[in-house]
Backbone bond lengths (Angstrom), bond angles and torsions (degrees), N, CA, C in turn:
res aa  C-N    CA-C-N  psi(-1)  N-CA   C-N-CA  omega(-1)  CA-C   N-CA-C  phi
1 M - - - 1.451 - - 1.580 105.79 -
2 S 1.291 118.14 141.94 1.354 123.68 -178.58 1.514 108.91 -136.38
3 F 1.346 117.21 148.06 1.492 120.72 -177.92 1.505 110.93 -107.39
4 P 1.279 123.98 151.95 1.480 122.82 177.35 1.497 109.96 -65.89
5 V 1.344 114.43 148.66 1.414 121.76 -179.51 1.533 106.89 -76.56
6 A 1.317 118.79 127.59 1.466 125.41 -176.67 1.497 109.11 -68.62
7 D 1.382 113.31 154.64 1.467 120.70 169.99 1.527 111.16 -51.72
8 G 1.227 115.21 146.51 1.511 119.21 177.59 1.483 113.55 88.22
9 L 1.338 121.00 -4.72 1.434 119.44 178.75 1.574 111.13 -88.64
10 D 1.311 112.78 149.99 1.437 120.33 -179.09 1.443 109.78 -134.13
11 A 1.395 111.56 99.67 1.512 117.26 -179.08 1.460 109.58 -64.78
12 A 1.330 123.07 -24.71 1.471 123.36 177.98 1.541 114.20 -68.60
13 A 1.338 113.20 -14.71 1.487 117.93 179.74 1.527 110.85 -88.16
14 M 1.292 120.56 6.58 1.419 121.66 179.38 1.551 111.72 -71.76
15 P 1.373 118.48 148.51 1.436 120.35 -177.21 1.541 108.72 -63.76
16 E 1.297 114.37 156.67 1.461 122.89 -175.00 1.486 110.89 -66.37
17 D 1.316 121.72 -23.66 1.515 120.49 -176.46 1.498 111.83 -84.03
18 R 1.319 119.65 0.90 1.490 121.70 176.67 1.532 110.69 -95.77
19 H 1.262 118.45 143.73 1.372 124.43 178.66 1.533 108.58 -77.29
20 A 1.343 118.85 140.62 1.467 121.30 -176.48 1.508 111.07 -61.36
21 G 1.269 113.41 131.71 1.561 118.96 177.55 1.524 112.45 78.61
22 E 1.275 119.39 -4.76 1.479 121.51 -177.45 1.571 110.00 -78.25
23 L 1.291 113.17 -52.29 1.499 119.94 -179.65 1.549 111.29 -116.30
24 R 1.329 114.35 142.50 1.442 118.61 178.09 1.578 109.59 -99.57
25 P 1.287 118.13 147.88 1.562 120.07 177.71 1.509 106.75 -78.58
26 L 1.346 114.06 164.39 1.374 122.82 170.91 1.541 107.84 -72.82
27 D 1.303 113.01 166.03 1.482 117.74 177.88 1.483 111.59 -63.02
28 R 1.334 116.78 139.02 1.496 121.45 -174.79 1.491 115.47 -59.84
29 R 1.400 114.09 -23.68 1.469 117.86 -176.64 1.536 108.49 -72.16
30 Y 1.303 117.52 -17.49 1.462 121.00 179.05 1.526 112.59 -61.95
31 R 1.331 118.87 -26.95 1.432 120.80 173.85 1.492 113.33 -56.88
32 H 1.372 116.27 -40.40 1.473 118.24 174.84 1.475 116.17 -63.01
33 V 1.362 113.46 -36.00 1.535 119.13 176.98 1.587 107.78 -63.17
34 I 1.299 116.46 -44.01 1.474 122.86 -177.11 1.574 104.80 -63.98
35 R 1.296 115.61 -45.34 1.507 119.73 -176.79 1.508 109.47 -58.97
36 I 1.385 118.10 -49.94 1.461 120.00 179.83 1.488 110.85 -66.30
37 E 1.236 121.16 -44.24 1.478 119.01 177.43 1.496 113.42 -60.42
38 T 1.328 117.40 -39.30 1.465 121.58 176.65 1.566 110.13 -65.80
39 G 1.284 118.45 -38.79 1.500 123.03 177.39 1.521 107.98 -63.91
40 L 1.258 116.37 -38.40 1.545 115.93 -179.18 1.507 109.07 -67.82
41 V 1.298 118.88 -36.60 1.475 121.15 178.81 1.579 109.41 -70.79
42 L 1.351 119.36 -36.62 1.409 121.23 179.06 1.529 112.83 -72.36
43 L 1.259 118.95 -27.51 1.515 122.19 -176.92 1.559 112.23 -52.70
44 P 1.304 122.14 -51.32 1.386 120.87 173.58 1.570 118.86 -57.33
45 V 1.399 112.10 -35.87 1.450 117.11 175.90 1.555 110.50 -63.72
46 L 1.327 116.89 -41.27 1.498 119.84 176.19 1.501 111.27 -63.07
47 I 1.278 116.42 -40.79 1.434 119.20 179.63 1.493 111.70 -64.51
48 A 1.342 113.31 -43.00 1.495 117.89 -179.87 1.542 109.65 -65.01
49 A 1.331 118.98 -39.92 1.408 120.78 178.23 1.536 113.08 -62.82
50 S 1.311 114.94 -36.20 1.454 120.39 176.45 1.480 112.10 -64.82
51 G 1.340 114.15 -45.63 1.513 119.52 176.44 1.484 114.63 -62.82
52 I 1.368 119.15 -38.92 1.402 122.32 -179.00 1.491 107.02 -68.22
53 E 1.332 118.96 -44.96 1.445 122.71 -179.73 1.464 112.95 -63.70
54 L 1.291 118.12 -35.13 1.452 120.88 174.22 1.497 112.75 -63.22
55 A 1.415 112.13 -47.99 1.500 114.91 175.40 1.465 113.34 -57.98
56 L 1.348 121.72 -42.41 1.428 125.79 -174.12 1.544 108.31 -68.16
57 V 1.299 120.76 -36.53 1.434 124.32 174.89 1.559 112.45 -69.86
58 T 1.296 114.23 -41.47 1.474 118.36 176.08 1.491 113.62 -60.01
59 K 1.368 113.65 -42.45 1.470 116.68 177.29 1.526 114.07 -82.39
60 E 1.291 115.71 3.94 1.471 124.85 -179.72 1.425 116.05 60.56
61 I 1.373 117.12 34.32 1.447 125.99 174.73 1.517 106.13 -82.37
62 L 1.283 117.48 -37.82 1.452 125.90 173.54 1.553 106.62 -106.30
63 S 1.310 112.73 147.77 1.484 112.81 -176.66 1.555 112.13 -95.24
64 E 1.360 114.83 -16.05 1.526 115.14 -179.07 1.535 106.55 -149.86
65 H 1.298 111.63 161.31 1.484 120.61 177.02 1.538 108.92 -78.82
66 G 1.301 114.77 148.61 1.485 115.96 172.26 1.504 120.72 127.58
67 P 1.356 114.85 -46.90 1.530 113.75 -172.02 1.527 113.40 -64.42
68 L 1.278 119.56 -46.26 1.499 121.96 179.07 1.570 111.89 -63.94
69 I 1.272 115.39 -44.65 1.465 120.40 177.36 1.513 114.02 -62.23
70 A 1.369 113.43 -42.28 1.465 121.20 175.44 1.556 112.96 -60.09
71 L 1.287 112.31 -43.11 1.452 116.29 179.84 1.497 112.14 -67.71
72 A 1.356 118.91 -40.14 1.425 124.64 175.55 1.524 113.22 -62.64
73 L 1.380 113.37 -43.56 1.468 118.86 175.87 1.525 113.84 -61.75
74 A 1.395 115.68 -43.52 1.461 120.42 -179.68 1.559 110.42 -63.05
75 L 1.336 116.25 -42.07 1.424 122.67 -179.19 1.576 106.86 -66.05
76 S 1.304 116.06 -48.31 1.476 116.75 179.08 1.464 114.46 -59.20
77 A 1.402 116.99 -42.46 1.430 117.31 -178.95 1.520 111.20 -67.00
78 F 1.298 118.19 -36.75 1.439 119.95 176.76 1.617 109.45 -62.51
79 I 1.276 116.04 -42.00 1.453 117.58 179.41 1.557 111.03 -64.86
80 L 1.259 115.21 -42.24 1.542 122.54 -175.99 1.482 108.38 -66.95
81 V 1.349 118.45 -34.08 1.507 118.30 -177.96 1.514 111.08 -82.34
82 F 1.282 118.92 -38.06 1.496 116.51 -166.46 1.567 111.56 -106.22
83 L 1.355 117.66 -27.01 1.479 118.67 -172.63 1.579 108.72 -70.14
84 P 1.321 122.99 -49.31 1.475 123.35 -174.50 1.594 110.14 -55.57
85 Q 1.306 117.42 -45.52 1.424 119.77 -175.44 1.599 108.12 -66.91
86 R 1.319 116.34 -40.98 1.442 121.64 -178.89 1.561 109.85 -65.54
87 R 1.339 116.45 -45.24 1.459 119.91 -179.65 1.526 108.60 -64.13
88 W 1.367 118.05 -42.47 1.460 120.12 -178.20 1.484 110.83 -62.60
89 R 1.335 118.66 -39.59 1.461 124.38 -176.62 1.516 111.44 -66.27
90 R 1.247 116.21 -22.80 1.509 119.90 -176.74 1.477 117.09 -94.42
91 W 1.352 116.77 11.21 1.403 122.49 174.27 1.526 108.30 -109.87
92 G 1.380 116.41 144.66 1.430 122.38 176.83 1.499 108.09 -156.87
93 Y 1.376 113.54 154.22 1.521 116.29 178.60 1.491 110.31 -146.64
94 S 1.277 115.03 160.04 1.511 122.28 175.76 1.537 106.11 -145.78
95 D 1.298 116.70 149.10 1.413 119.32 179.18 1.527 107.28 -134.11
96 A 1.352 118.06 34.66 1.424 124.13 -173.45 1.639 104.82 -96.14
97 D 1.307 113.42 166.21 1.500 117.97 172.73 1.548 115.30 60.30
98 E 1.332 114.54 36.38 1.458 121.60 -177.88 1.534 113.33 49.37
99 Q 1.312 116.27 39.73 1.484 120.13 174.26 1.481 108.74 -148.79
100 L 1.277 116.47 157.46 1.513 125.26 170.48 1.515 109.96 -104.79
101 R 1.321 116.70 124.42 1.395 121.28 -177.83 1.596 103.30 -117.77
102 V 1.338 118.24 125.80 1.423 123.85 177.99 1.591 108.03 -124.46
103 A 1.264 114.47 117.77 1.603 117.72 176.81 1.495 108.91 -115.77
104 R 1.279 117.37 139.14 1.408 121.76 177.99 1.512 109.89 -154.85
105 G 1.381 113.34 160.85 1.515 117.98 173.65 1.523 109.79 102.42
106 W 1.310 111.34 161.65 1.473 118.83 179.13 1.585 105.79 -126.43
107 M 1.309 119.10 -65.73 1.473 117.82 -179.32 1.527 107.94 -78.26
108 F 1.280 122.76 -44.18 1.443 124.16 171.68 1.481 110.29 -106.57
109 R 1.355 118.05 95.19 1.428 125.40 -173.67 1.452 110.23 -85.60
110 T 1.376 115.55 132.94 1.476 119.29 176.01 1.552 106.88 -124.38
111 D 1.288 113.37 127.76 1.486 118.58 177.00 1.533 108.66 -129.27
112 T 1.342 114.24 107.68 1.445 122.29 -170.74 1.563 109.34 -110.20
113 I 1.298 112.85 133.44 1.434 118.87 178.22 1.490 107.47 -120.36
114 V 1.383 120.64 126.83 1.399 125.20 179.78 1.545 107.37 -120.46
115 P 1.299 121.28 114.88 1.454 122.34 177.12 1.529 106.05 -72.67
116 F 1.350 115.81 134.97 1.432 120.90 178.72 1.487 113.82 -51.32
117 K 1.308 119.43 -33.40 1.385 120.02 179.52 1.538 119.35 -68.37
118 R 1.405 111.18 -14.72 1.501 117.90 174.14 1.487 118.14 -90.37
119 I 1.425 112.43 -4.27 1.483 117.06 -172.69 1.524 107.77 -79.07
120 Q 1.362 117.93 131.89 1.362 120.99 177.87 1.587 112.86 -98.21
121 H 1.294 117.16 -37.58 1.454 119.13 169.13 1.542 107.70 -162.19
122 I 1.352 108.91 162.60 1.492 120.87 -168.37 1.543 107.52 -127.27
123 D 1.292 116.92 135.36 1.460 123.00 173.55 1.536 111.25 -120.57
124 V 1.298 114.48 142.26 1.448 122.91 167.17 1.535 109.28 -113.56
125 G 1.315 117.29 116.79 1.392 120.03 -174.93 1.563 109.85 -126.99
126 E 1.300 114.97 158.98 1.506 118.57 175.96 1.518 107.67 -149.11
127 G 1.320 115.42 136.07 1.474 118.23 174.14 1.485 107.87 -92.09
128 P 1.343 117.79 178.03 1.496 118.06 -176.08 1.585 110.89 -70.35
129 I 1.244 121.06 -22.11 1.508 118.31 174.94 1.439 111.53 -77.24
130 E 1.350 114.96 -45.79 1.487 120.10 175.00 1.501 110.60 -58.22
131 R 1.278 120.79 -43.60 1.472 122.83 179.68 1.469 113.16 -59.80
132 L 1.376 115.68 -36.31 1.489 122.24 177.89 1.495 110.48 -56.63
133 F 1.382 114.91 -35.80 1.477 117.49 -175.57 1.471 111.67 -103.59
134 G 1.342 123.41 7.58 1.450 129.94 172.49 1.501 105.86 75.94
135 L 1.317 118.64 36.88 1.531 121.66 179.86 1.483 112.89 -113.35
136 A 1.256 117.66 162.90 1.525 119.89 176.66 1.515 108.54 -149.56
137 S 1.367 117.12 167.29 1.440 122.95 176.69 1.480 105.88 -112.95
138 L 1.331 112.40 140.12 1.542 118.76 170.70 1.512 107.01 -103.28
139 T 1.363 110.86 126.15 1.501 117.74 178.54 1.498 109.30 -118.27
140 V 1.322 115.33 126.88 1.444 122.87 -176.26 1.496 109.26 -113.20
141 H 1.315 116.87 127.27 1.549 122.12 -177.30 1.481 103.49 -111.57
142 T 1.391 113.39 135.75 1.428 121.82 177.56 1.537 108.33 -127.78
143 A 1.320 116.79 171.86 1.506 118.17 176.58 1.464 107.05 -76.50
144 G 1.315 115.53 159.28 1.431 117.70 178.76 1.515 111.42 111.68
145 T 1.361 116.96 179.62 1.463 120.04 179.65 1.460 110.98 -113.85
146 H 1.354 119.25 -51.25 1.440 121.24 -178.43 1.496 113.92 -77.04
147 N 1.277 120.53 122.21 1.469 128.42 -177.33 1.526 110.90 58.57
148 S 1.345 117.32 36.67 1.413 122.49 179.12 1.540 113.17 -73.14
149 V 1.403 113.37 -18.58 1.438 116.48 179.04 1.591 106.80 -119.82
150 V 1.287 117.43 122.53 1.463 121.23 173.80 1.572 112.09 -118.24
151 T 1.303 110.67 123.31 1.511 117.16 -176.76 1.500 109.73 -108.51
152 L 1.280 114.40 133.55 1.512 120.09 175.20 1.591 106.49 -120.53
153 P 1.294 117.65 100.31 1.442 121.44 -177.85 1.517 110.40 -85.88
154 G 1.296 118.55 172.69 1.387 124.00 166.55 1.663 114.87 75.88
155 L 1.293 111.91 28.18 1.447 116.95 175.91 1.494 109.88 -97.94
156 A 1.354 115.75 146.60 1.450 118.05 166.46 1.485 111.48 -57.55
157 R 1.305 119.54 137.34 1.515 121.85 -175.09 1.518 110.07 -50.68
158 A 1.304 118.75 -49.51 1.475 122.58 -179.61 1.589 110.25 -60.37
159 D 1.263 117.78 -38.52 1.543 120.15 178.06 1.482 109.92 -66.56
160 A 1.263 118.69 -43.40 1.519 124.54 176.56 1.424 111.81 -59.05
161 E 1.350 117.43 -44.37 1.505 119.22 -179.74 1.527 110.77 -70.52
162 A 1.351 115.93 -38.57 1.459 117.52 177.04 1.521 114.73 -62.77
163 M 1.323 115.69 -39.79 1.496 120.49 176.15 1.497 108.34 -64.79
164 R 1.325 118.51 -43.65 1.483 121.12 -177.18 1.536 109.28 -62.54
165 D 1.341 114.92 -46.94 1.528 117.41 177.72 1.485 113.40 -60.75
166 A 1.337 117.35 -45.55 1.439 119.08 177.40 1.529 116.46 -58.99
167 M 1.398 113.89 -42.13 1.474 118.34 175.96 1.464 111.20 -66.23
168 R 1.391 117.46 -38.57 1.472 119.03 178.94 1.535 110.33 -64.37
169 L 1.282 119.08 -42.66 1.468 119.82 175.24 1.501 115.36 -58.93
170 H 1.406 115.64 -37.45 1.436 121.38 177.39 1.535 108.58 -66.27
171 I 1.261 117.76 -45.87 1.454 122.63 178.70 1.486 112.74 -55.12
172 R 1.389 114.55 -47.09 1.502 123.22 -178.47 1.504 106.84 -62.96
173 R 1.353 121.71 -40.60 1.453 124.82 -176.72 1.607 106.59 -67.35
174 E 1.299 118.59 -39.14 1.430 123.84 -178.38 1.535 111.36 -66.30
175 A 1.351 112.88 -30.77 1.510 119.88 -175.07 1.546 109.94 -78.63
176 E 1.368 116.68 -24.43 1.399 120.32 -176.33 1.478 113.97 -80.41
């Protein structure tokens, strides 16, 4: 079973190591979610850099304000511009052949396949930032301990619900 590709998806943006048509990308709006979450992580770093620079100027180790903050701002800007796109491009998923396949990562690549018959329950969740962009995460729980929870973020809310319902129907048919 396969679901339609949501608006805003760009199959041409898939990483080179994926076969064409094999994995679908996450919704393009997820890049904004990654960018906001990354910015929230970088904010304390910028505050700390400001505090350290103020302390260094006060103790006259630095002669003027600006160099440490400028370096922290430049690094943060670089991370905010390039990291979200790169992280988004490294995710892909497929729900064909009665299994969910989730691939992610670049240096440390993870490719997880969960047969529908192994699924115990399915969650669709959304945080406040995802909700702002109309996105949700699909979380699949299986029996076992290692990789018993597989999360697929960055799906349009309607697509996540459609995948959940289709998997639930498959699980119900298997139980009968």
